N, C-alpha and C positions, 0 to 999 in steps of 0.2 A: 386688052393685052397691056396697055400702058399702066392701068391700075395695078395689075399683078406685078409688074416690074417695080413700081413705086413701093408696093407692099414688101417685096423681097428686099429692096434697099433699106426700108425702114427696119425690118426684122434682122438685118445683118448685124452680128455681134450681140444679139440678145439671146437669152436662154430658152425661151419658148416653153412649151409644156413638158413636164417630166412626170415621174411617178407620183411625187408629192402633189403636184398641180392637178393631176387627174383624180387623185384621192380627194383633194379639197373640192374639186368640181362635183364629184359624186355626192359628197357630203352636203354641198350646197343644194343639189337637186333634191335630195331626201328631205332636207329641212324646208325647202320650198313647198314640197308636196304636203308635209306635215302642217305647215303654216296655212295652207289652203283650207284645211279642215278645222284647225284650232284657232286661227286668227289671233295670234299672240304677237305683241309688239317686241318682246324679247327675242323671239325667233326671227322676226323681221330684221332687227338690228344685227343679229348674228349672221344672217344671210348676206346682209349688205357688207359687213366687215369681211366675210369670207370672199366675196366677189372682188373686193378691193385688194385683198391679199393675193388672190389668184392673178389679177391683172398686174399687180406690182411685181410678182415673181416672174410672170411671163415676159414682161417688157423690160426687166432689169438687165443692165449691161454688165453687172458684176457676176459673171458666169461662175467664178470659183466659189464665191460665197453661196450661191444658189445650189451648186453642185454638192458642197459640203452639207447643206441642209437636206438635200435629197438622199445622200448617203446615210445620214443619221436616221432619216425616216425609214429607209429600206432595212436598216439593222433592227429597228424597233418592230417593223412589220414581220421580219423573219423570226424574231423571238416570239411574237404573238401567234404566228401561224405554224410554228414548229410542231406543237402537239397534234395538229390536225393533218400533217403530211402523211402519216401512216394510214389514216382512215381512207384518204383518197387512193393511196396505193392499193390497199386491200380491196376496195370496191372495183378498181379497174383490172386488177390481175386475178383471173379466175383459175390459173394453173398452178399457183404457188401459195404457200402460207408464209407468214413472216413472224418470226419468234425472236426474242431477245436472249442472248447468252446470259446465264445467271451470274457469271463471274466478271466479265468485262463489259457487259451491257451493249455489245455489238448486235446490230440487227442482222439476222440471218435469213436468207431467202431459201426456203425448203420446198421440194416438190410436193404437190397435193397428194395425200395418201389415197389409195384405192379402197382400203378397208381399215377398220380401226385396229390400233395396236401401238405399242410403245417401242421406240428405237432409241439407241444412244447415238448422238451425233457429235462429232468432234468439231469444235469451233476453230476456224482457220486462223483466228487472231491470237487467242490465248492458249490454244492447243488442249483445252480441257473438254471433258465429255459432258454433254447435257442430255437429258431425257426428254424427248418430244414425241408427240403423236405423229408418226410417219412410218411408211412402209417401204418406199422405193429407195434404193441406194443410188444417188446421183451426186454430181458435183455441187457443193454448197457455195453459193456466191456471197461475198461480203458486200452488204449494202451500205452501211454507215458505221463508222467507228466513233463511239461516244467518248473515248478517252481524250482528255485535254492534253494538247502537245505544247 
């Protein structure tokens, strides 16, 4: 119990682990496993540098600087993962199909058709008609607007 109190006092005012720290730790583990099979000195040095960076970031008292680094990392991560977000949504949602409006590039959530056929669907954002493979008339939901504001 005494040790936990001392540890809490030591970590008070320090940043701890954040998204960037977790990513660096996962990268460290992957490189460690690769190094077990390849036995490379370069990978060993990189893993040592990574663990030093992780510890430095975790124990740093400059919370604002570490927070800025984490925000930059999250922006880069979001840019990198953006093309894959629709794939995950399409796999998980079995009742709808997702199509892009030809004119404004907005992603539309359309009900899954019962049988094949083409219907014209009005985009709620740009109010223009698009031709999609759909048969049921239901409310169309706006998922994401790709227009820059």
